[in-house]
N, C-alpha and C positions, 0 to 999 in steps of 0.2 A: 883541571878533571884529570882524575890519570886515569890510563883505560892499561888493561896489559893483555898482550898482542902478542900471540906467536911468543907464549913462556916471558916475554919484554915489558918492564911496565913504565911509557911511554902519556908522558906529561902534553895534553893538547891546552890550549891559550883556551880559556870562559870567556874571556873580547870574542874569540874566533869562530866560535861558534855556539851552539841555543843550544838550549839541554833537548831542548822535540826534536831538535835536529838529524835524522835517520843518518845508523851506522854507515852504513854503504857511501855515504860522501862525509863518513871523515877521513871513513883511508882513502879513498880515492885519490880528495885532492887537499883535505886538511896535508894525509898524509904518506900522500902519492905510491901507497898500495895500490897498485892499479888489478893484481889479480880474480881481483872479485867483480865483479860483470855491469853493469845497468840492462836487462831489459827490460821489463812491463811498467815497474815501481810502486803494481800493487802487489806485491807477490803471490802474483800469479806460476808464472815462469822458472825460478826459481837462478837464473842465472845471479844471484845476489850473495843463492849460503853464503852462511861461513857457514860455525857452529860457536856456540856458547854455552858453556860448560857444561861438551861432546854433547850436546840438542843439538840439531840442521836446524840454520834459522832465515829466515829473511829479510837481509838487513839496506834490504830496503824502504823497509816500514816500519822494522827496529829501532825506535828513536836510545840514543847514543847516552842518557842517563838512563835507559834502563837497565846495561851491559854494561855500570858502571863498579868494582867489584867484580867483575865476571871475570869466565876467561873465556876468553876468544879466539877462535882459531879460526887462521884466510887460508890461500892457498898459498901462496910462503912461507905458511909452516905446514906444510905437513912434509914436504920431504921436499932432500937438497940435488942439485943435479951430479953431486961424490956418492950421494945413498937416497935412489930414493923412492918415497913410500910404498909398500907391495902394488898398492894400485896403478900408481905411479906404472910401474912394469906390465902390471896385469891392462893398463887401457893399452900400452901398443905394442906388449905382445898381441892382443885381440880385436888390432886398427879403431878404437872406435870413436877417434873423430873423426869427423868428417874436417865441417867448418873454424870446429872447435870454438867458437863463443865460448857454449855453455857447459863448455866440459868444467871448470873450476868451480863452478856450485854442483853441478853432479859428482864431485869428484868428493870435495864436500860433506854434504846427505852421504853421502858410501862410506866415507870413512866417520859416517856418526851414527852410523844403521849397525858394523862392522864393531864400534860400541857396544854398540849394544847385543848386537845376537850372530858372535862370530862363525854361525854358521850357519848364515839366511837360511830361508827356503825362494823356492822361486815366490813362492805372495809375500810369503815378510819384499823382499827385491823388489815388490812390480808397487808396494802397498809405500813402504818406503824412500821409494825412487817417485817425489811425483812430477820430478824437474820435464820440463819439454827438450824439444830437444827438434829443433829442422827439420833434421839430415834422417832422424830414425833409426840411430841405431841402439835403439835399447833392448832388444836381443844377444848386445856384443854389449853395451853396459853387463847385464846381468850374469852371460856368459864371465865374464872383466873379476866382479863381484864373486863369482863363487872359483875360481883364479885365485886373487887376493885370499879370496876368503882361505883359501887351502896353505896357500905361502907361510901366510901371520901363521894359523896353527900348529906349520911341521916346522917354523923358525928360520925357512932357506927363504933365500931369496930372487928371484926370475933368474 
């Protein structure tokens, strides 16, 4: 089976994975892309959120067979240490992370939102970001998304 993850074609051994294996476990256990987190296993919390063809997708309930031929983007593909994504810059600027566990999924959901709506309203952010954060940093998440949207629209970096 061949997957396209963060712009790279990656072969996964059909003998190692079953088509119904959740994408989360292929990413974490087979490909060792551990930035995507396991939270609940039932698509409720969003810690496992990745993008599939630009859409925020809960990888804990997505069979790997469902993403063959699609573009998968994980937190490892969002930005680089020397070139962070505008969201990563805004996350740091607004001190969004507390414990940090939910953050990779939250960032991936926010990135998908900005692809769809480059200048989202508070209501759009609230509707799109359904990820759970035990630390309760939702107001900072919203502010960071607005900051990142402005950065992306201006073409500037923070």
